C-alpha positions, 0 to 999 in steps of 0.5 A: 823512173830512170829518167828523174834518178838520172837527172838527180845524178845531173843535178848532183854532178853539176852541184858538186863540180861548182863546190870543187871550184870553189874549194879549189879557186877563189875569185875563180881564179886564185888559189885557195890553198897553196899547200897541196890541201886542194889536190882532194878537190881537184880529183874529185873536180876532175872525177866529177866533171868526167862522169857528166861529160860520159853521161852527156855522151851516153845521152847524144848516143842514146838520142841518136839510136833512137831518133834512126830507129823511130825515122826506120820504123815510122812508114809503118807505125801510126803515131801512137805506136811512135810515141810509146817508142820514144817514152821506151827510150826514157825508162 
């Protein structure tokens, strides 16, 4: 369940980043607004991108931790136990 929610959050952040970029830049490089009204979207873009980057960092750290755990217990566990540990890491 946690994985499904996290996938939805990541998808939402990706979409929000795309929408903010569209609101700020026309054709990828020309500003849409020159009166400062795009500041809201710039702040939103920064927040969404920062959160997405942090989630990805946490996922990498968790993956490394789980991998080292699996390596440390693998001589003592059956393949069934290893799969159970992997599923526990996805909760």
